[in-house]
VOGUSE-845638 format. One record per residue: residue in three letters; x, y, z of N, C-alpha, C in turn; residue number from 1. Coordinates in Angstrom, 2 decimals, padded with zeros to 5 digits. Layout:
<sites>
rest,n_X,n_Y,n_Z,ca_X,ca_Y,ca_Z,c_X,c_Y,c_Z,nr
ALA,X,Y,Z,X,Y,Z,X,Y,Z,NUM
...
</sites>
This chain:
<sites>
rest,n_X,n_Y,n_Z,ca_X,ca_Y,ca_Z,c_X,c_Y,c_Z,nr
MET,-058.95,-012.60,191.41,-058.90,-012.88,190.24,-059.77,-012.11,189.12,1
LYS,-060.80,-011.55,189.77,-061.78,-010.77,189.10,-061.15,-009.36,188.52,2
ARG,-060.35,-008.90,189.57,-059.61,-007.57,189.36,-058.66,-007.60,188.22,3
SER,-058.13,-008.92,187.77,-057.00,-008.84,186.56,-057.67,-008.34,185.48,4
GLY,-058.88,-008.64,185.27,-059.66,-008.61,184.07,-059.46,-006.99,183.43,5
PRO,-059.99,-006.23,184.34,-059.80,-004.83,183.88,-058.60,-004.47,183.56,6
LEU,-057.52,-004.74,184.55,-056.09,-004.31,184.13,-055.59,-004.90,183.10,7
LEU,-056.02,-006.06,182.54,-055.69,-006.62,181.30,-056.30,-005.70,180.02,8
THR,-057.50,-005.47,180.28,-058.16,-004.63,179.28,-057.29,-003.33,179.21,9
LEU,-057.15,-002.82,180.29,-056.50,-001.37,180.21,-054.99,-001.55,179.54,10
LEU,-054.41,-002.47,179.94,-052.95,-002.72,179.24,-053.12,-002.89,177.77,11
ALA,-054.28,-003.78,177.57,-054.14,-004.11,176.22,-054.56,-002.69,175.26,12
GLY,-055.32,-001.73,176.01,-055.68,-000.45,175.30,-054.49,000.25,175.19,13
LEU,-053.69,000.33,176.32,-052.39,001.22,176.21,-051.50,000.72,175.03,14
LEU,-051.29,-000.62,175.03,-050.56,-001.00,173.79,-051.15,-000.73,172.49,15
LEU,-052.53,-000.94,172.27,-052.89,-000.47,171.07,-052.62,000.93,170.71,16
GLY,-052.76,001.87,171.73,-052.63,003.18,171.40,-051.25,003.42,171.16,17
LEU,-050.30,002.96,171.76,-048.92,003.05,171.46,-048.40,002.63,170.10,18
PHE,-049.28,001.61,169.62,-049.03,001.02,168.28,-049.51,001.98,167.30,19
MET,-050.60,002.32,167.48,-051.26,003.45,166.63,-050.31,004.73,166.50,20
LEU,-049.84,005.30,167.71,-049.16,006.39,167.58,-047.69,006.03,166.81,21
SER,-047.17,004.97,167.19,-045.78,004.58,166.25,-046.15,004.55,164.83,22
LEU,-047.30,004.07,164.49,-047.74,003.53,163.08,-048.12,005.16,162.20,23
ASN,-048.56,006.14,163.11,-048.87,007.37,162.40,-047.59,008.20,162.16,24
ALA,-046.55,008.07,163.20,-045.09,008.81,163.04,-044.45,008.38,161.73,25
THR,-044.64,006.91,161.76,-043.88,006.15,160.41,-044.42,006.79,159.16,26
THR,-045.73,006.71,159.33,-046.59,007.08,157.94,-046.28,008.76,157.72,27
GLY,-046.12,009.49,158.83,-045.75,010.86,158.40,-044.33,011.20,157.87,28
GLU,-043.41,010.38,158.38,-042.16,010.55,157.91,-041.91,010.14,156.32,29
LYS,-042.83,008.97,155.88,-042.60,008.57,154.61,-043.29,009.71,153.81,30
LYS,-044.22,010.33,154.30,-044.99,011.56,153.50,-044.12,012.71,153.19,31
THR,-043.58,013.03,154.23,-042.48,014.21,154.28,-041.29,013.78,153.48,32
SER,-040.73,012.92,153.60,-039.54,012.12,152.55,-040.04,012.40,151.25,33
ALA,-041.31,011.78,150.85,-041.79,011.76,149.66,-042.00,012.92,148.91,34
SER,-042.44,014.01,149.79,-042.83,015.26,149.17,-041.75,016.08,148.88,35
VAL,-040.37,015.71,149.36,-039.32,016.50,149.12,-038.48,015.89,147.91,36
THR,-038.56,016.87,146.75,-038.00,016.68,145.34,-036.80,017.65,145.27,37
GLU,-035.86,017.04,144.59,-034.78,018.01,143.96,-035.18,018.86,143.08,38
SER,-034.71,020.07,143.47,-035.14,021.09,142.27,-034.18,021.04,141.25,39
PRO,-034.70,020.97,139.86,-033.91,021.00,138.64,-032.66,022.05,138.72,40
SER,-031.37,021.72,138.48,-030.38,022.53,138.54,-030.57,023.64,137.19,41
PRO,-030.08,024.64,137.62,-030.50,025.90,136.45,-029.45,025.50,135.18,42
LYS,-029.91,025.67,134.12,-029.25,025.52,132.86,-028.18,026.52,132.83,43
ALA,-026.88,026.22,132.28,-026.11,027.15,132.22,-026.20,027.99,130.76,44
SER,-026.20,029.32,131.07,-026.84,030.12,130.01,-025.57,030.17,128.86,45
SER,-026.03,030.30,127.68,-025.12,030.07,126.36,-024.73,031.67,126.30,46
PRO,-023.18,031.60,125.88,-022.64,032.95,125.58,-023.35,033.62,124.67,47
PRO,-023.33,034.96,124.50,-023.97,035.66,123.49,-023.16,035.48,122.27,48
THR,-024.02,035.23,121.13,-023.39,034.88,119.98,-023.00,036.44,119.22,49
THR,-021.99,036.29,118.85,-021.59,037.79,118.07,-021.83,037.59,116.53,50
PRO,-022.64,038.41,115.79,-022.67,038.42,114.38,-021.44,038.42,113.67,51
SER,-021.30,037.70,112.65,-020.08,037.88,111.71,-020.16,038.99,110.77,52
PRO,-019.10,039.68,110.81,-019.18,041.16,109.98,-019.35,040.66,108.58,53
SER,-020.16,041.60,107.90,-020.61,041.62,106.53,-019.38,041.96,105.85,54
PRO,-019.04,041.29,104.75,-017.84,041.51,103.84,-017.97,042.85,103.20,55
PRO,-016.82,043.64,103.11,-016.70,045.02,102.56,-017.48,045.01,101.24,56
PRO,-017.98,046.15,100.76,-018.67,045.97,099.46,-017.44,046.05,098.47,57
SER,-017.66,045.40,097.48,-016.63,045.45,096.22,-016.31,046.83,095.56,58
PRO,-015.11,047.16,095.65,-015.03,048.61,094.96,-015.67,048.88,093.37,59
SER,-016.14,049.92,093.40,-016.79,050.03,091.95,-015.90,050.10,091.01,60
LYS,-016.08,049.84,089.69,-014.78,049.92,088.72,-015.36,051.42,088.01,61
SER,-014.11,051.99,087.92,-013.99,053.22,087.34,-014.41,053.08,085.60,62
PRO,-015.19,053.77,085.12,-015.35,053.75,083.56,-014.11,054.32,082.91,63
VAL,-014.02,053.56,081.69,-012.94,053.83,080.81,-012.90,055.54,080.54,64
PRO,-012.08,056.33,080.66,-012.27,057.75,080.33,-012.20,058.04,078.79,65
ASN,-012.85,058.94,078.60,-013.13,059.51,077.27,-011.64,060.17,076.93,66
ALA,-010.93,059.59,075.66,-009.79,060.25,075.18,-009.29,059.86,073.84,67
ASP,-008.49,060.53,073.35,-008.08,059.94,071.99,-006.50,059.80,072.14,68
TYR,-006.02,058.65,071.25,-004.71,058.07,071.12,-004.37,058.01,069.92,69
ALA,-002.99,058.23,069.59,-002.38,058.28,068.45,-000.91,057.68,068.45,70
GLY,-000.64,057.06,067.54,000.80,056.39,067.55,001.36,055.67,066.22,71
ARG,002.39,054.89,066.19,002.82,054.17,065.03,002.89,052.80,065.38,72
THR,002.95,051.93,064.00,003.18,050.85,064.24,004.71,050.46,064.81,73
ASP,005.01,049.25,065.36,006.40,049.20,065.75,007.48,048.94,064.72,74
ASP,006.92,048.53,063.31,007.97,048.84,062.32,007.83,049.93,061.52,75
ASP,007.31,051.08,062.17,007.16,052.53,061.52,006.54,052.58,060.29,76
SER,005.90,051.71,059.80,005.45,051.76,058.39,003.99,052.31,058.28,77
SER,003.26,052.41,059.37,001.95,052.75,059.58,001.53,053.56,060.88,78
ALA,000.60,054.24,060.91,-000.05,054.86,062.03,-001.51,054.38,062.52,79
VAL,-001.68,054.55,063.74,-002.78,053.98,064.28,-003.44,055.18,065.15,80
ALA,-004.69,055.44,065.02,-005.36,056.37,066.24,-006.77,055.61,066.64,81
VAL,-006.92,055.92,067.94,-008.03,055.29,068.43,-008.64,056.43,069.32,82
SER,-010.23,056.64,069.02,-010.86,057.39,069.96,-011.92,056.77,070.87,83
LEU,-011.91,056.99,072.25,-012.79,056.27,073.09,-013.98,057.23,073.62,84
ARG,-015.17,056.86,073.49,-016.24,057.81,074.14,-017.27,056.78,074.66,85
ASP,-017.54,056.93,076.16,-018.79,056.25,076.69,-018.56,054.69,076.48,86
GLY,-017.42,054.15,076.52,-017.30,052.67,076.34,-017.39,052.14,074.88,87
ARG,-017.33,052.93,073.90,-017.21,052.88,072.47,-015.87,053.45,071.97,88
ALA,-015.62,052.68,070.79,-014.44,053.01,070.34,-014.23,052.91,068.84,89
ILE,-013.60,053.96,068.15,-013.43,054.00,066.78,-011.93,054.01,066.47,90
ALA,-011.32,053.18,065.43,-009.87,053.48,065.20,-009.84,053.50,063.74,91
TYR,-008.50,054.09,063.44,-007.86,054.17,062.11,-006.57,053.83,061.86,92
PHE,-006.64,052.63,060.88,-005.17,052.28,060.58,-004.90,052.98,059.15,93
CYS,-003.62,053.37,059.15,-003.14,054.03,057.60,-001.75,053.97,057.63,94
ASP,-001.33,053.73,056.27,-000.02,053.55,055.93,000.44,054.87,055.04,95
GLY,-000.53,055.66,054.94,-000.25,056.98,054.19,-000.01,056.86,052.74,96
ARG,-000.44,055.70,052.11,-000.37,055.34,050.76,-001.53,054.81,050.21,97
ASP,-001.87,053.52,050.42,-002.98,052.86,049.97,-003.67,051.83,050.72,98
LYS,-003.26,051.75,052.04,-003.58,050.74,052.88,-004.39,051.42,054.23,99
GLU,-005.60,051.07,054.41,-006.40,051.77,055.44,-007.45,051.12,055.85,100
SER,-007.81,051.22,057.08,-009.16,050.64,057.77,-009.69,051.40,058.78,101
TRP,-011.01,051.59,058.71,-011.58,052.19,059.95,-012.35,050.88,060.83,102
LEU,-012.21,051.03,061.98,-012.66,049.95,062.72,-013.35,050.42,064.01,103
LYS,-014.28,049.60,064.54,-015.30,050.07,065.64,-015.58,048.83,066.56,104
GLY,-015.94,049.33,067.71,-016.37,048.11,068.75,-016.29,048.74,070.13,105
ASP,-016.54,047.83,071.00,-016.84,048.30,072.50,-015.55,048.24,073.27,106
VAL,-015.41,048.82,074.26,-014.29,048.75,075.34,-014.75,048.14,076.76,107
GLU,-014.15,047.19,077.04,-014.46,046.55,078.46,-014.17,047.27,079.37,108
ASP,-014.64,047.15,080.66,-014.15,047.75,081.90,-012.61,047.80,082.17,109
ASP,-012.09,046.56,081.83,-010.80,046.48,081.96,-009.71,047.14,081.09,110
GLY,-010.61,047.97,080.17,-009.68,048.51,079.10,-009.28,047.73,077.77,111
SER,-009.73,046.52,077.67,-009.52,045.70,076.66,-010.66,046.02,075.65,112
MET,-010.21,045.90,074.22,-011.06,046.13,073.18,-010.80,045.31,071.78,113
LYS,-011.73,044.79,071.19,-011.52,044.28,069.94,-012.32,044.91,069.05,114
LEU,-011.68,045.65,067.96,-012.55,046.47,067.11,-012.47,045.72,065.82,115
THR,-013.58,045.77,064.83,-013.45,045.26,063.47,-013.79,046.29,062.51,116
GLY,-013.45,045.86,061.24,-013.61,046.74,060.09,-013.81,046.01,058.67,117
LYS,-013.99,046.39,057.62,-014.45,045.81,056.40,-013.13,044.90,056.18,118
GLY,-013.62,043.85,055.35,-012.49,042.85,054.72,-011.93,042.17,055.90,119
GLY,-012.63,041.86,056.99,-011.96,041.18,058.14,-010.74,041.64,058.89,120
ALA,-010.71,043.16,058.67,-009.82,043.92,059.35,-010.09,043.88,061.18,121
GLU,-008.96,043.72,062.04,-009.35,043.69,063.26,-008.24,044.16,064.10,122
LEU,-008.69,045.08,065.18,-007.74,045.43,066.18,-008.07,044.83,067.35,123
ASN,-007.09,044.39,068.10,-007.03,044.00,069.39,-006.03,044.81,070.21,124
GLY,-006.46,045.56,071.43,-005.71,046.37,072.09,-006.22,046.52,073.69,125
THR,-005.22,046.98,074.44,-005.64,047.22,075.78,-005.15,048.74,076.07,126
LEU,-006.11,049.14,076.89,-005.82,050.78,077.38,-004.94,050.53,078.71,127
LYS,-003.70,051.02,078.77,-002.98,050.86,080.06,-002.84,052.01,080.90,128
GLN,-003.31,052.03,082.07,-003.39,053.18,083.05,-003.84,054.34,082.43,129
GLY,-004.72,054.53,081.38,-005.30,055.64,080.67,-004.39,056.31,079.93,130
LYS,-002.96,055.72,079.87,-001.91,056.69,079.17,-001.93,056.22,077.66,131
ARG,-001.94,054.96,077.23,-001.46,054.63,075.97,-002.42,053.27,075.77,132
ILE,-002.54,052.94,074.57,-003.23,051.69,074.07,-002.05,050.86,073.17,133
SER,-001.77,049.63,073.68,-001.03,048.85,072.94,-001.73,047.57,072.33,134
GLY,-001.56,047.23,071.24,-002.22,045.99,070.82,-001.54,045.56,069.44,135
THR,-002.61,045.07,068.48,-002.13,044.58,067.15,-003.28,044.78,066.19,136
VAL,-003.08,045.02,065.06,-003.93,045.10,063.82,-003.65,044.01,062.84,137
ASP,-004.67,043.35,062.48,-004.82,042.48,061.24,-005.46,043.08,060.41,138
ILE,-004.88,043.38,058.90,-005.43,043.91,057.85,-004.70,043.37,056.39,139
GLY,-005.48,043.14,055.63,-005.00,042.70,054.14,-003.85,041.64,054.29,140
GLY,-003.88,040.72,055.31,-003.02,039.70,055.23,-001.68,040.22,056.17,141
GLY,-001.58,041.41,056.73,-000.56,042.02,057.55,-000.88,041.78,058.92,142
HIS,000.08,041.77,059.66,-000.02,041.72,061.19,001.03,042.72,061.67,143
TYR,000.33,043.75,062.30,000.98,045.02,062.87,001.01,045.14,064.22,144
THR,001.99,045.35,065.18,001.97,045.62,066.44,002.11,047.15,066.69,145
PHE,001.45,047.70,067.44,001.46,049.25,067.80,001.47,049.66,069.13,146
THR,001.63,050.96,069.41,001.50,051.66,070.62,001.08,053.17,070.12,147
ALA,-000.03,053.50,070.85,-000.66,054.79,070.71,-000.60,055.40,072.01,148
ASP,000.03,056.48,072.07,-000.16,057.44,073.48,-001.41,058.38,073.44,149
LYS,-001.45,058.97,074.58,-002.62,059.77,074.68,-002.50,061.08,074.06,150
ALA,-003.45,061.29,073.24,-002.98,062.27,072.38,-003.66,063.76,073.01,151
ILE,-002.93,064.76,072.67,-003.13,066.20,073.19,-003.35,066.96,071.94,152
LYS,-004.39,067.79,071.86,-004.87,068.53,070.58,-003.72,069.48,070.17,153
PRO,-003.30,069.43,068.83,-004.08,069.04,067.76,-003.91,067.56,067.35,154
SER,-003.03,066.87,067.96,-002.95,065.48,067.81,-004.18,064.59,067.92,155
GLY,-004.46,063.82,066.96,-005.67,062.85,067.07,-005.91,062.39,065.80,156
LEU,-007.38,062.13,065.73,-007.94,061.64,064.55,-008.82,062.44,063.61,157
TYR,-008.84,062.49,062.44,-009.66,063.66,061.58,-010.24,062.78,060.44,158
ARG,-011.41,063.33,059.89,-011.88,062.90,058.71,-012.74,063.93,058.17,159
ALA,-012.71,063.63,056.63,-013.47,064.62,055.96,-013.96,063.97,054.75,160
THR,-015.39,064.19,054.37,-016.09,063.68,053.36,-016.87,064.70,052.56,161
ALA,-016.76,064.59,051.22,-017.46,065.47,050.55,-017.68,065.13,049.05,162
THR,-018.44,065.88,048.32,-018.80,065.64,046.85,-018.37,066.86,046.25,163
VAL,-017.10,066.65,045.30,-016.65,067.90,044.61,-016.58,067.55,043.01,164
ARG,-017.56,068.31,042.54,-017.59,068.24,040.99,-017.96,066.79,040.40,165
SER,-018.99,066.18,041.12,-019.66,064.82,041.07,-018.67,063.79,041.49,166
ALA,-017.46,064.12,042.03,-016.53,063.07,042.51,-016.89,063.06,044.04,167
LYS,-016.68,061.81,044.80,-016.85,061.54,046.13,-015.36,061.35,046.77,168
PHE,-015.28,062.38,047.90,-013.80,062.33,048.35,-014.24,061.75,049.90,169
ASP,-013.29,060.99,050.34,-013.31,060.53,051.80,-011.82,060.47,052.42,170
GLY,-011.60,061.37,053.15,-010.12,061.56,053.60,-010.18,061.16,055.04,171
GLY,-008.90,060.60,055.58,-008.70,060.20,056.86,-007.25,060.65,057.22,172
TRP,-007.07,061.14,058.39,-005.77,061.72,058.85,-005.33,061.26,060.26,173
ILE,-004.33,061.23,060.59,-003.93,060.96,062.04,-002.62,062.00,062.06,174
VAL,-002.95,062.89,063.08,-001.91,063.95,063.45,-001.28,063.55,064.54,175
LEU,000.12,063.14,064.52,001.07,062.62,065.59,001.58,063.63,066.60,176
LYS,001.98,063.32,067.64,002.44,064.45,068.74,003.41,065.06,068.14,177
ASP,004.38,064.92,067.37,005.29,065.68,066.60,004.98,066.34,065.75,178
GLY,003.83,066.36,065.30,003.07,067.14,064.15,003.02,066.18,062.86,179
THR,003.53,065.25,062.76,003.62,064.30,061.54,002.19,063.97,061.14,180
GLN,001.80,063.99,059.89,000.41,063.74,059.48,000.53,062.40,058.69,181
VAL,-000.42,061.53,058.80,-000.34,060.25,058.08,-001.80,060.02,057.65,182
GLY,-002.06,060.13,056.32,-003.42,060.23,055.71,-003.54,059.37,054.43,183
ILE,-004.85,059.18,054.19,-005.21,058.72,052.88,-006.51,059.35,052.33,184
LEU,-006.56,059.78,051.04,-007.78,060.42,050.70,-008.16,059.38,049.40,185
ASN,-009.46,058.98,049.57,-009.91,058.35,048.46,-011.02,059.16,047.71,186
LYS,-010.75,059.16,046.31,-011.53,059.77,045.37,-012.43,058.70,044.48,187
ASN,-013.72,058.55,044.63,-014.52,057.74,043.98,-013.92,056.26,044.51,188
GLY,-013.24,055.96,045.58,-013.08,054.76,045.94,-011.54,054.55,045.83,189
LYS,-010.69,055.23,045.09,-009.43,055.00,044.68,-008.47,055.87,045.82,190
PRO,-007.62,054.98,046.50,-006.81,055.69,047.36,-005.60,056.33,047.10,191
SER,-005.08,057.31,047.68,-003.80,058.03,047.32,-003.31,058.89,048.57,192
PRO,-002.08,059.35,048.60,-001.62,059.95,050.08,-002.53,061.40,050.18,193
ALA,-002.92,061.55,051.06,-003.89,062.78,051.45,-002.98,064.22,051.59,194
PRO,-003.64,065.18,051.17,-002.93,066.44,051.39,-002.95,066.96,052.79,195
GLU,-001.96,067.71,053.35,-001.95,067.88,054.88,-002.99,068.86,055.15,196
ILE,-003.77,068.91,056.49,-004.64,069.65,056.91,-003.98,070.51,057.84,197
ASP,-004.58,071.76,058.16,-004.28,072.80,059.15,-004.62,071.99,060.49,198
PRO,-003.62,071.69,061.29,-004.12,071.19,062.41,-004.79,071.90,063.49,199
GLU,-004.72,073.38,063.33,-005.54,074.19,064.28,-007.08,074.21,063.85,200
THR,-007.16,074.20,062.60,-008.77,074.50,062.15,-009.22,073.31,061.26,201
GLY,-008.25,072.31,060.95,-008.92,071.14,060.18,-008.95,071.50,058.61,202
ALA,-008.62,072.71,058.07,-008.72,073.11,056.73,-008.08,072.28,055.75,203
VAL,-008.46,071.87,054.59,-007.83,071.19,053.69,-008.38,071.57,052.32,204
THR,-007.41,071.63,051.24,-007.85,071.85,049.86,-007.71,070.76,049.18,205
ILE,-009.05,070.47,048.60,-009.17,069.16,047.87,-009.77,069.51,046.48,206
ASP,-009.04,069.07,045.43,-009.43,069.55,043.92,-009.88,070.83,043.81,207
GLY,-009.17,071.76,044.45,-009.53,073.28,044.26,-010.47,073.65,045.38,208
ARG,-011.14,073.02,045.97,-012.22,073.39,047.00,-011.59,073.14,048.54,209
GLN,-012.02,074.24,049.53,-011.67,074.02,050.70,-012.62,073.31,051.41,210
LEU,-012.22,072.24,052.34,-012.95,071.38,052.99,-012.59,071.65,054.40,211
THR,-013.31,071.06,055.48,-012.83,070.88,057.07,-012.80,069.42,057.50,212
ALA,-011.63,069.00,057.72,-011.59,067.80,058.57,-011.83,067.94,059.99,213
ARG,-012.75,067.15,060.31,-013.22,067.34,061.85,-012.67,065.99,062.56,214
PRO,-012.47,066.26,063.94,-012.16,065.22,064.91,-013.29,063.93,064.95,215
VAL,-012.68,062.76,064.83,-013.74,061.72,064.89,-013.76,061.13,066.12,216
THR,-015.09,060.92,066.59,-015.50,060.02,067.80,-016.55,059.16,067.33,217
PRO,-016.54,058.07,068.31,-017.39,056.90,067.96,-019.03,057.34,067.79,218
</sites>
């Protein structure tokens, strides 16, 4: 009976050792499983953005060309001449007897123009393809439509001013493409039909004195 004591003690020690080994193994598995973490999945890369193309530059507007224009009203009663220079315009309306007006103003980029003169006279016109000016003239209660084609020298607009024997003269002439001249000569403010000028030189004789009518520009 005395020998069974040490055997029980040995058996108890073996059981305790097996229990400790089993406990350590279980703890190690938990630590290993806890230490394993899922690595985050890589984010899908965004496709490269293509920059939107910049709008093409707007075409630059061509300036209104410098030129002269001359023609008649639609009722053939009067003549109209217009001279354009650097975005400015001067025009002359004349019936060759006693009705006339000098008008001035700006020319827009689209070729439109509104010119004004004394007594409320007004010319509204539009340059078309650089070849002609079409529009209207309102003067002295009358309303006139006109077309003035591009002038080739000596066709165009002329003017002469002078003082002869204490009299003040102011003459305006429109030379049309067929050579016809329409003009008025004012003597001390009184209008009358103007004598013809030499279209090549502009020479004109007024009250016995030779003067020179020169091309008119703004």
